[in-house]
C-alpha positions as CSV (number, residue, x, y, z in Angstrom):
1,M,19.7,-10.1,-10.2
2,N,19.4,-11.2,-7.1
3,K,15.7,-10.9,-6.0
4,Q,14.6,-11.1,-2.3
5,V,10.6,-12.2,-1.5
6,I,9.6,-9.8,1.3
7,T,6.5,-11.2,3.4
8,S,5.0,-9.9,6.8
9,E,2.3,-11.9,8.6
10,Q,0.9,-8.1,9.7
11,A,-0.1,-7.5,6.2
12,P,-2.7,-9.7,3.9
13,S,-1.4,-12.8,2.2
14,A,-1.5,-12.4,-1.4
15,I,-4.8,-13.6,-2.9
16,G,-3.2,-14.1,-6.4
17,P,0.2,-15.5,-7.9
18,Y,2.5,-12.4,-6.7
19,S,4.5,-11.7,-4.0
20,Q,3.7,-8.8,-1.0
21,A,7.3,-6.7,-2.2
22,I,10.2,-7.8,-4.2
23,K,13.5,-6.5,-3.1
24,V,16.2,-5.8,-5.8
25,G,19.5,-4.1,-4.4
26,N,17.9,-1.6,-2.2
27,T,14.9,-0.9,-3.7
28,V,11.9,-2.6,-2.6
29,Y,8.4,-2.8,-5.1
30,L,5.3,-3.4,-2.9
31,S,2.5,-4.9,-4.4
32,G,-0.9,-3.4,-4.3
33,Q,-2.6,-3.5,-0.9
34,I,-6.4,-3.5,-0.6
35,P,-8.4,-2.8,2.9
36,L,-8.0,-6.4,4.0
37,D,-7.4,-7.2,7.7
38,P,-4.6,-9.3,7.8
39,A,-6.1,-11.5,10.7
40,T,-9.3,-12.2,9.0
41,M,-8.5,-11.4,5.6
42,E,-11.9,-9.9,5.6
43,V,-12.5,-6.2,3.8
44,V,-12.7,-3.5,6.8
45,E,-16.0,-1.3,6.8
46,G,-15.9,2.7,6.0
47,F,-14.1,4.6,3.9
48,E,-11.5,6.3,6.1
49,A,-11.0,3.1,8.1
50,Q,-10.2,1.6,4.4
51,V,-7.3,3.9,4.0
52,C,-5.9,3.8,7.0
53,R,-6.0,-0.2,6.9
54,V,-4.1,0.1,3.3
55,F,-1.3,2.5,4.8
56,D,-0.9,0.5,7.5
57,N,-0.7,-2.7,5.5
58,L,2.0,-1.1,3.3
59,S,3.7,-0.1,6.3
60,A,3.8,-3.8,7.9
61,V,5.7,-4.7,4.4
62,A,7.9,-1.7,4.1
63,E,9.0,-2.6,7.8
64,A,9.4,-6.3,6.7
65,A,11.6,-5.2,3.8
66,G,14.0,-2.9,6.4
67,G,12.3,0.2,5.9
68,K,9.0,2.5,6.4
69,L,6.6,4.3,5.0
70,Q,8.6,7.5,4.7
71,D,11.0,5.6,2.9
72,I,8.5,5.1,-0.5
73,V,9.6,7.3,-3.3
74,K,6.8,6.7,-5.3
75,L,3.4,5.3,-4.5
76,N,0.1,4.6,-6.7
77,I,-3.3,5.2,-5.1
78,F,-6.3,3.8,-7.3
79,L,-9.7,5.1,-6.6
80,T,-13.0,3.9,-8.0
81,D,-14.4,7.5,-6.8
82,L,-12.0,10.4,-7.5
83,G,-14.5,11.9,-5.6
84,N,-12.4,10.4,-2.2
85,F,-9.5,12.1,-3.7
86,A,-9.4,14.9,-0.3
87,T,-10.4,12.5,2.1
88,V,-7.5,10.3,0.9
89,N,-5.1,13.5,1.1
90,E,-5.8,14.0,4.9
91,I,-5.5,10.4,5.7
92,M,-1.9,10.4,3.8
93,E,-0.8,13.5,5.6
94,R,-1.2,11.6,8.9
95,Y,1.2,8.5,7.8
96,F,3.8,10.6,6.2
97,E,6.0,13.8,6.4
98,K,7.5,15.9,4.4
99,P,9.2,15.4,1.7
100,Y,6.0,13.3,0.2
101,P,6.7,10.6,-2.2
102,A,5.9,11.2,-5.9
103,R,2.5,10.0,-6.6
104,A,-0.3,9.4,-8.8
105,A,-3.7,9.1,-8.1
106,I,-5.7,7.1,-10.6
107,G,-9.3,6.6,-11.2
108,V,-10.2,3.2,-12.3
109,A,-13.7,1.2,-12.8
110,A,-13.6,-1.5,-10.2
111,L,-10.5,-3.4,-7.9
112,P,-10.5,-6.8,-6.3
113,K,-13.1,-7.6,-4.2
114,G,-15.1,-4.5,-4.9
115,V,-12.8,-2.4,-2.8
116,P,-12.8,1.4,-3.2
117,V,-9.3,1.6,-2.9
118,E,-5.5,0.0,-3.5
119,M,-2.4,1.3,-3.5
120,D,1.2,0.3,-4.1
121,G,4.7,1.6,-4.4
122,I,8.3,1.6,-4.8
123,M,10.7,2.5,-1.4
124,V,14.5,2.9,-1.6
125,V,15.7,1.8,2.0
126,G,19.8,1.4,3.3
């Protein structure tokens, strides 16, 4: 198996022992992104801005792997408050076109750095 590490300076650097993404063949496994500004490594303020930042971070890593958000075939969204589900849907429609990726929205007790949202995904390129 030939694993290629994918990195982007346009997305936050890893805050633990993991890669931003791993590419195997034409499949890319995107690590979870939280709403960190890659320039400052600080959490952005406001829920809508946080969701946008997560999508922007995922987009940067997708581009570094030779793809784009639309190439994501499976998206996992982790929320500390499922009451924000409708807001996430509305923002997601700004970033994706039909056909939308397969998706899961998972309610969790807590996320790194106390953020309310994290997303990871699987992308197919080429």
